[in-house]
C-alpha positions in Angstrom: 87.8 138.2 -24.5 84.4 138.2 -26.4 83.5 141.2 -28.5 80.4 143.2 -27.5 77.5 143.3 -29.8 76.7 146.4 -31.7 73.5 147.4 -33.4 73.0 145.6 -36.8 76.3 143.8 -36.6 74.8 140.7 -38.1 72.6 140.9 -41.2 70.2 137.9 -41.2 69.0 137.3 -44.7 69.6 133.7 -45.7 68.0 134.0 -49.2 70.5 136.5 -50.3 73.7 135.0 -49.0 76.2 133.3 -51.3 78.2 130.9 -49.0 80.2 129.8 -52.0 82.1 133.1 -51.6 82.6 132.8 -47.9 86.1 132.4 -46.6 86.7 130.1 -43.6 89.9 130.1 -41.6 91.8 126.9 -42.0 89.9 125.7 -45.1 90.6 126.2 -48.7 88.5 128.8 -50.6 85.3 127.2 -52.1 86.4 128.0 -55.6 89.6 126.1 -55.0 88.0 123.0 -53.8 87.0 119.9 -55.7 83.7 120.2 -57.6 82.8 116.5 -58.3 80.4 115.6 -61.1 77.2 114.8 -59.3 75.2 111.8 -60.6 71.8 110.4 -59.8 71.4 106.7 -60.8 67.9 105.4 -61.3 67.5 101.7 -61.8 71.2 101.8 -60.9 72.2 98.2 -61.2 75.9 97.7 -60.5 76.9 101.3 -61.3 77.8 101.3 -65.0 77.5 105.1 -65.0 80.0 105.5 -62.1 82.4 102.9 -63.5 82.4 104.7 -66.9 82.9 108.2 -65.3 85.7 107.0 -63.0 87.3 105.2 -66.0 87.2 108.6 -67.8 89.0 110.2 -64.9 86.2 112.0 -63.2 85.9 112.9 -59.6 82.3 111.6 -59.1 79.8 112.1 -56.4 76.6 109.9 -56.3 73.7 112.1 -55.3 71.8 108.9 -54.9 71.5 105.4 -56.3 68.2 103.8 -56.6 68.0 100.0 -57.1 65.5 97.4 -55.7 67.6 94.2 -56.2 69.4 93.5 -52.9 72.4 91.7 -54.3 72.8 94.5 -57.0 73.0 97.0 -54.1 75.5 94.8 -52.3 77.6 94.7 -55.5 77.4 98.5 -56.0 78.5 99.2 -52.4 81.5 96.7 -52.6 82.7 97.9 -56.0 82.6 101.6 -55.2 83.3 101.4 -51.4 80.5 103.8 -50.7 80.5 105.8 -47.4 80.6 109.3 -46.0 83.4 111.6 -47.1 84.5 115.0 -45.8 82.3 117.7 -47.4 82.2 121.5 -47.0 78.7 122.8 -46.3 79.5 126.1 -48.1 79.3 124.3 -51.4 77.3 121.3 -50.7 74.0 120.8 -52.6 71.9 118.0 -54.0 71.8 119.3 -57.6 72.6 116.4 -60.0 74.6 117.2 -63.1 73.6 114.0 -64.7 70.7 111.5 -64.3 71.2 108.0 -65.9 68.2 105.7 -66.0 68.2 102.3 -67.7 64.6 101.4 -66.8 63.5 97.8 -67.1 63.3 96.6 -70.7 61.8 93.1 -70.3 58.4 94.1 -71.7 59.9 95.7 -74.7 62.6 93.1 -75.4 62.4 90.2 -77.7 63.4 88.1 -74.7 60.6 89.5 -72.6 56.9 89.3 -72.1 56.0 92.4 -74.2 53.1 93.4 -71.9 53.5 97.2 -71.5 50.3 97.6 -69.6 51.2 95.2 -66.7 54.9 94.9 -66.9 57.8 96.8 -65.2 58.9 98.6 -68.3 56.3 101.3 -67.6 58.5 102.4 -64.7 60.3 104.8 -67.2 57.4 107.1 -66.3 58.4 107.1 -62.7 61.7 108.5 -63.9 59.7 111.2 -65.7 57.9 112.1 -62.4 61.3 112.5 -60.7 62.5 114.8 -63.5 59.3 116.9 -63.6 60.2 120.5 -62.7 56.5 121.4 -62.3 54.5 118.5 -60.9 50.8 118.8 -60.1 51.4 118.8 -56.4 53.8 121.8 -56.7 56.7 120.0 -55.1 59.5 118.9 -57.5 61.4 115.8 -56.5 64.7 117.3 -57.6 66.0 120.6 -56.2 67.4 121.5 -59.6 67.2 120.2 -63.1 70.1 118.1 -64.3 72.1 119.3 -67.3 72.0 115.9 -68.9 69.6 112.8 -68.7 70.6 109.5 -70.3 68.0 106.8 -70.9 69.2 103.4 -72.1 66.9 100.7 -73.4 66.3 98.0 -76.1 66.2 99.0 -79.8 62.6 97.7 -80.2 61.5 101.1 -78.9 62.3 102.4 -82.4 59.8 100.3 -84.1 57.5 98.2 -81.9 57.0 100.9 -79.3 57.9 104.1 -81.3 54.9 105.9 -79.6 56.5 105.3 -76.3 59.8 106.8 -77.5 58.0 109.8 -79.0 56.1 110.3 -75.8 59.3 110.3 -73.7 61.0 112.9 -76.0 57.9 115.2 -76.1 57.8 115.1 -72.2 61.5 115.9 -72.0 60.8 118.8 -74.5 58.1 120.0 -72.1 60.6 119.9 -69.2 63.0 122.1 -71.3 65.3 119.5 -72.9 66.4 118.8 -76.4 66.7 115.1 -77.0 68.9 112.9 -79.3 68.6 109.2 -79.8 70.6 106.5 -81.6 71.1 102.8 -81.4 74.7 102.2 -80.3 76.5 98.8 -80.6 79.0 97.8 -78.0 81.3 96.3 -80.6 81.7 99.8 -82.1 83.2 101.0 -78.8 86.0 98.7 -78.1 84.2 95.8 -76.6 83.6 92.5 -78.5 79.9 92.2 -77.8 77.1 92.4 -80.3 74.9 94.4 -77.9 72.7 97.0 -79.4 70.9 99.5 -77.2 69.0 102.8 -77.9 70.5 105.7 -76.0 68.3 108.9 -75.5 70.5 111.8 -74.4 68.5 114.8 -73.3 70.3 118.1 -72.6 68.8 121.1 -70.9 68.3 123.7 -73.6 69.9 126.5 -71.6 73.2 124.7 -71.3 75.7 126.0 -73.9 76.0 123.8 -77.0 72.9 121.8 -76.1 71.6 122.2 -79.7 75.0 121.0 -81.2 75.4 117.5 -79.7 76.2 114.6 -81.9 76.7 110.9 -81.0 80.3 109.6 -80.7 81.9 108.2 -83.9 82.5 104.5 -84.0 86.0 103.5 -82.8 88.6 101.3 -84.4 88.8 98.1 -82.2 91.9 97.8 -80.1 91.0 94.5 -78.5 90.0 91.0 -79.9 87.8 88.5 -78.3 90.8 86.4 -77.4 92.0 89.0 -75.0 88.8 88.9 -73.0 89.0 85.1 -72.4 90.4 83.9 -69.0 93.1 81.5 -70.0 93.4 80.3 -66.4 90.1 78.5 -66.6 90.4 74.8 -67.3 88.0 72.9 -69.5 87.1 70.5 -66.7 86.1 73.3 -64.3 82.5 72.5 -63.1 81.5 76.1 -63.7 82.0 75.8 -67.5 80.4 72.5 -68.4 77.7 72.4 -71.1 74.2 71.0 -70.2 73.1 67.8 -72.0 70.7 69.7 -74.2 73.4 72.1 -75.2 75.8 69.2 -76.1 73.3 67.8 -78.5 73.5 71.0 -80.5 77.1 70.2 -81.4 78.4 67.6 -83.8 81.5 67.0 -85.9 81.6 67.2 -89.7 83.3 64.4 -91.7 86.5 66.4 -91.7 86.5 66.8 -88.0 85.3 70.4 -87.8 83.0 71.2 -84.9 79.6 72.5 -85.9 76.4 73.7 -84.2 72.9 73.2 -85.4 71.0 76.3 -86.6 67.6 77.1 -88.0 68.9 77.9 -91.5 68.6 76.2 -94.9 72.1 74.7 -94.4 71.1 73.5 -91.0 74.4 74.2 -89.2 77.4 76.5 -88.8 81.0 75.6 -88.5 82.9 76.7 -85.4 86.4 78.1 -85.6 89.1 78.8 -83.0 88.1 81.8 -80.8 84.5 81.7 -81.9 81.7 82.4 -79.4 78.8 80.0 -79.6 75.4 81.0 -78.3 73.8 77.8 -76.8 70.7 79.6 -75.4 67.3 77.9 -76.2 68.9 74.6 -77.3 65.4 73.2 -78.2 64.7 76.0 -80.7 64.3 74.9 -84.4 64.5 78.5 -85.7 67.5 79.9 -83.7 70.2 81.2 -86.0 73.4 83.3 -85.8 74.7 81.1 -83.0 78.4 81.5 -84.0 80.5 84.7 -84.2 83.8 86.5 -83.4 82.0 88.7 -80.8 80.1 87.8 -77.7 76.4 87.7 -78.4 74.2 90.1 -76.4 74.6 89.1 -72.7 71.2 88.4 -71.2 70.3 87.9 -67.5 70.7 84.1 -68.0 73.4 83.9 -70.6 74.5 80.5 -72.1 77.4 81.3 -74.3 80.5 79.2 -75.0 84.0 79.8 -76.3 85.9 77.4 -78.6 89.7 77.2 -78.7 92.4 74.7 -78.6 90.0 72.1 -80.1 87.7 72.3 -77.0 84.6 74.1 -76.0 83.5 75.5 -72.7 80.9 78.0 -71.3 82.0 81.5 -70.5 82.5 82.4 -66.8 80.8 85.2 -64.8 84.1 87.0 -64.7 84.3 86.9 -68.6 80.7 88.2 -68.8 81.7 91.1 -66.6 84.7 91.8 -68.9 82.4 91.8 -71.9 80.3 94.5 -70.2 83.4 96.6 -69.6 84.0 95.9 -65.9 87.3 95.2 -64.3 88.4 91.9 -62.8 88.6 93.6 -59.4 84.9 94.5 -59.7 84.1 90.8 -60.2 86.4 89.9 -57.2 84.7 92.4 -54.9 81.3 91.0 -55.8 82.4 87.4 -55.4 84.1 88.1 -52.1 80.8 89.7 -50.9 79.1 86.3 -51.4 77.3 87.1 -54.6 77.1 83.9 -56.6 78.3 83.6 -60.2 74.7 83.0 -61.4 73.7 86.4 -59.7 76.8 88.1 -61.2 75.7 86.9 -64.7 72.2 88.3 -64.1 73.7 91.7 -63.0 76.0 91.8 -66.0 73.0 91.1 -68.3 71.0 93.9 -66.6 73.9 96.4 -66.8 74.6 99.1 -69.3 77.8 98.5 -71.3 80.5 100.7 -69.7 82.6 101.6 -72.7 79.5 102.9 -74.6 78.7 105.2 -71.6 82.4 106.3 -71.5 82.2 107.3 -75.2 79.0 109.3 -74.5 80.4 111.1 -71.5 83.6 112.0 -73.4 81.5 113.4 -76.2 79.4 115.5 -73.8 82.6 116.8 -72.3 84.0 117.6 -75.8 81.0 120.0 -76.3 81.5 121.5 -72.8 78.1 120.3 -71.9 79.6 118.6 -68.8 83.0 119.7 -67.4 86.2 118.0 -68.3 87.5 115.4 -65.8 90.3 117.7 -64.6 87.8 120.4 -63.7 86.2 118.2 -61.1 89.2 118.1 -58.8 90.5 120.7 -56.3 92.3 123.6 -57.9 95.8 122.5 -56.8 95.3 119.2 -58.4 93.9 120.8 -61.5 97.1 123.0 -61.8 99.4 119.9 -61.4 97.5 118.0 -64.0 98.0 120.7 -66.6 101.8 120.8 -66.1 
């Protein structure tokens, strides 16, 4: 039988109600539920930030993922199996903890057009518009400021476009953030790739320890290049054949050692077992540094080969994904979705190197700037993880 109403039995005042303290029959208390780390990915690519956070053990929720390239979006959805999940409205919100943006770098890159005025690289300012807590129209695009913002780009920002970097940091200071920047090399974080990128980490000043952050120390390598090479690939596989112009770069020395032509005084470099050989721009007369024990920086159109067992072949799309820190299952999901190997190579070249992001997120957690992974799960799971 329904209860009769009494005067003032319901207090209607939505602005002063804290629903995160409300008990609901049949549901766990809000404080005991999972509190996933909420991420907003701008220029999201194939989700390097989500892959890094899940590798670190986080329970992650994507607030949104913004990417214009259709096959990148298809890859992201297949890798992370995106879709609605049960959520409790008492604790639901759209407040991102972290924003990651690796805005287009082509116009600042040595491989790009270097036209800042007409190129896509200026889109980093669109990210600033999204982050602006006090825009001119009075309507912020985010409901709350993220604790951390990570911007990844090419190192040329440090010298060729230092004014752009200083402008970005000054705007983030205006928004209430303290910013740190450093060039990080993938090979220093357990991945054999000579990929250098500048990372700007901006932390909201009111967050505890915001003024104490330091970048992660270099790591002792646990893996060698050999362990990233897919030994099941045969040298006659059509996918790994060199182009005619690339073959002309190679020749044998009198003692039978394979060598590659380079733009050095010596004119060539010997190739040893388990060396990577960068065959990009085969017509170049000035190209040097083609040979090494690490994969060279993966571009959107990589042409790198590996030499072992007395033979040479091109790297595969799966191997390029490995050198960016992705899993073989990620490659398989992309391939099964109909994404071509050429497209996967492009996506790998456009991505942020996953292990470098892992090191950054672990460092942020060590300063309690973001929660520890175990604190993003429901309370029962947290208790079990500490046993």
